[in-house]
C-alpha positions as CSV (number, residue, x, y, z in Angstrom):
1,M,21.7,21.1,37.4
2,L,19.0,22.9,39.1
3,A,19.3,26.0,36.6
4,S,18.9,23.8,33.7
5,A,15.7,22.2,35.1
6,A,14.3,25.8,35.7
7,M,15.4,26.8,32.5
8,T,13.7,23.6,30.6
9,A,10.6,24.5,32.8
10,C,10.3,28.0,31.6
11,T,11.1,27.3,27.9
12,V,8.3,24.4,28.2
13,L,5.5,26.7,30.0
14,N,6.2,30.0,27.7
15,T,6.1,27.8,24.5
16,S,3.2,29.2,22.5
17,A,1.0,26.7,20.6
18,G,1.0,27.4,16.8
19,A,-1.9,29.4,15.5
20,V,-5.0,27.8,14.3
21,A,-7.3,29.4,11.9
22,D,-10.8,28.4,10.3
23,P,-10.4,27.1,6.7
24,C,-11.3,29.7,4.1
25,P,-14.6,29.7,2.7
26,D,-15.2,28.5,-0.8
27,S,-15.6,31.5,-3.3
28,E,-18.3,31.9,-5.7
29,V,-18.2,33.6,-8.9
30,V,-21.3,35.3,-10.6
31,F,-21.3,36.4,-14.0
32,A,-23.5,39.3,-15.2
33,R,-24.8,37.5,-18.3
34,G,-27.1,34.6,-18.1
35,T,-26.1,31.2,-19.3
36,N,-28.9,31.4,-22.3
37,E,-28.6,35.3,-23.1
38,P,-26.9,36.3,-26.2
39,P,-23.5,38.1,-25.8
40,A,-23.8,41.7,-25.2
41,S,-23.6,44.4,-28.1
42,G,-20.4,45.6,-26.5
43,R,-21.8,49.2,-26.5
44,W,-22.4,50.9,-23.1
45,D,-25.7,52.3,-22.4
46,R,-26.1,54.6,-19.5
47,R,-29.7,53.8,-18.8
48,S,-28.8,50.1,-18.3
49,S,-26.2,51.0,-15.6
50,T,-28.8,53.0,-13.2
51,R,-31.3,49.9,-12.9
Protein backbone atom coordinates (compact mmCIF):
# COMPACT_ATOMS: atom_id res chain seq x y z
CA MET A 1 0.00 0.00 0.00
CA LEU A 2 2.87 2.37 0.81
CA ALA A 3 4.50 1.56 -2.52
CA SER A 4 1.26 2.33 -4.33
CA ALA A 5 0.98 5.71 -2.60
CA ALA A 6 4.62 6.49 -3.43
CA MET A 7 4.12 5.61 -7.10
CA THR A 8 1.00 7.77 -7.27
CA ALA A 9 2.86 10.70 -5.71
CA CYS A 10 5.74 10.32 -8.18
CA THR A 11 3.36 10.18 -11.09
CA VAL A 12 1.54 13.33 -9.98
CA LEU A 13 4.79 15.21 -9.38
CA ASN A 14 6.39 14.14 -12.67
CA THR A 15 3.37 14.91 -14.84
CA SER A 16 4.20 17.98 -16.87
CA ALA A 17 1.62 20.52 -17.87
CA GLY A 18 0.60 20.65 -21.51
CA ALA A 19 2.44 23.05 -23.77
CA VAL A 20 0.84 26.45 -24.12
CA ALA A 21 1.74 28.75 -27.00
CA ASP A 22 0.64 32.20 -28.08
CA PRO A 23 -1.89 32.21 -30.90
CA CYS A 24 -0.52 32.70 -34.39
CA PRO A 25 -0.65 36.28 -35.66
CA ASP A 26 -2.99 37.17 -38.51
CA SER A 27 -1.34 37.16 -41.90
CA GLU A 28 -1.41 40.08 -44.30
CA VAL A 29 -1.52 39.75 -48.08
CA VAL A 30 -0.03 42.58 -50.14
CA PHE A 31 -0.40 42.73 -53.91
CA ALA A 32 2.18 44.40 -56.14
CA ARG A 33 -0.41 46.18 -58.29
CA GLY A 34 -2.65 48.85 -56.81
CA THR A 35 -6.42 48.47 -56.81
CA ASN A 36 -7.02 51.25 -59.35
CA GLU A 37 -4.05 50.47 -61.63
CA PRO A 38 -4.56 48.71 -64.97
CA PRO A 39 -3.28 45.13 -65.30
CA ALA A 40 0.31 44.65 -66.39
CA SER A 41 1.13 44.08 -70.05
CA GLY A 42 2.70 40.72 -69.27
CA ARG A 43 6.15 41.78 -70.48
CA TRP A 44 9.05 41.78 -68.06
CA ASP A 45 11.19 44.92 -68.06
CA ARG A 46 14.62 44.73 -66.40
CA ARG A 47 14.62 48.45 -65.60
CA SER A 48 11.45 48.18 -63.53
CA SER A 49 12.84 45.32 -61.43
CA THR A 50 15.94 47.24 -60.26
CA ARG A 51 14.16 50.18 -58.61
